C-alpha positions in Angstrom: 95.9 71.7 -3.6 92.9 71.4 -1.3 91.1 68.3 -1.3 87.6 67.7 -0.1 87.0 64.2 1.5 85.0 64.8 4.9 81.3 63.6 4.9 79.7 66.8 4.9 81.5 68.3 1.9 79.4 66.7 -0.4 76.4 68.2 0.8 78.3 71.6 0.6 78.9 71.0 -2.6 75.3 70.7 -3.5 74.7 73.7 -1.7 77.4 75.5 -3.5 75.9 74.3 -7.1 72.2 74.7 -6.3 71.6 76.6 -9.3 73.0 74.0 -11.7 71.0 71.4 -10.0 67.8 73.6 -10.6 68.3 74.9 -13.7 70.8 72.4 -15.7 69.4 69.1 -14.0 65.7 69.8 -13.0 64.5 72.4 -14.9 66.0 71.1 -18.4 65.0 67.8 -17.8 61.0 68.8 -16.8 61.0 71.3 -19.5 62.4 68.7 -22.0 59.5 66.2 -20.8 57.1 68.8 -21.7 58.6 70.2 -24.8 58.8 66.5 -26.3 55.1 66.5 -26.8 55.2 69.9 -29.1 58.6 69.5 -30.9 61.7 67.5 -31.3 65.2 67.7 -29.6 67.8 69.4 -31.6 70.4 68.8 -29.5 72.4 66.0 -31.2 73.7 64.2 -27.9 70.4 64.6 -25.5 68.6 63.7 -29.1 70.7 60.5 -29.2 70.4 59.4 -25.6 66.1 60.0 -26.0 65.7 58.1 -29.0 68.3 54.9 -27.8 67.4 55.4 -24.0 64.6 57.3 -23.2 64.0 60.1 -21.1 65.0 58.9 -17.7 68.3 58.3 -18.9 68.9 61.7 -19.8 68.1 62.5 -16.2 70.7 59.6 -15.4 73.4 61.4 -17.4 73.0 64.7 -16.2 73.2 63.0 -12.6 76.4 61.9 -14.0 77.4 65.1 -14.9 76.9 66.6 -11.2 79.3 63.5 -10.0 81.5 64.1 -12.6 81.7 68.0 -11.7 82.1 66.9 -7.8 85.2 64.7 -8.4 86.5 67.7 -10.6 85.8 70.8 -8.6 88.7 70.8 -6.5 90.8 70.7 -9.4 89.1 73.8 -10.4 88.6 75.3 -7.2 92.6 75.7 -7.0 92.8 77.6 -10.0 91.7 81.0 -8.6 88.2 82.2 -10.1 87.6 79.3 -12.4 85.4 77.6 -10.4 83.0 80.6 -10.2 83.2 81.1 -13.9 82.5 77.6 -14.3 79.4 77.6 -11.9 78.1 80.6 -13.8 78.7 79.0 -17.2 76.6 75.9 -16.5 74.0 77.6 -14.6 73.7 80.1 -17.6 73.3 77.1 -20.4 71.1 75.7 -17.6 68.7 78.8 -17.4 68.9 79.3 -21.3 67.7 75.6 -22.2 65.0 75.6 -19.9 63.6 78.6 -20.9 63.7 77.4 -24.5 62.2 74.6 -23.6 59.7 76.5 -21.8 59.1 78.7 -25.2 58.6 75.4 -26.9 55.8 74.3 -24.2 53.8 78.1 -24.0 54.6 79.1 -27.9 55.1 76.4 -29.8 58.3 77.7 -31.1 61.8 78.0 -29.5 63.9 80.8 -29.1 66.9 78.9 -31.2 64.0 78.7 -34.1 63.1 82.6 -33.2 66.6 83.8 -34.1 66.8 81.5 -37.0 69.5 78.8 -36.1 67.0 76.0 -36.6 
């Protein structure tokens, strides 16, 4: 098991997950802030956080997720291609939710609503 404990490892980790940070953290959070003026959060976990604690706590939860992923990354990286797959799944979720929120902002209707899931 390879363990990353050098001082530069966190910065290299941040570079490795730059698209997760861009879409899942920043893109989703900013687009959620903009979309809340025109719609309702349908995901129950973020909705509960928003209702009870506010928008900035949602950002803190996302940052906490990034830190948790940092500590889990060495274990995931020992399992072959699982790190690549894990990153791509989280990035894809980030792209989807950001696009979904932007549709609410621009068109007043989300992709999930257009498909008929909500």
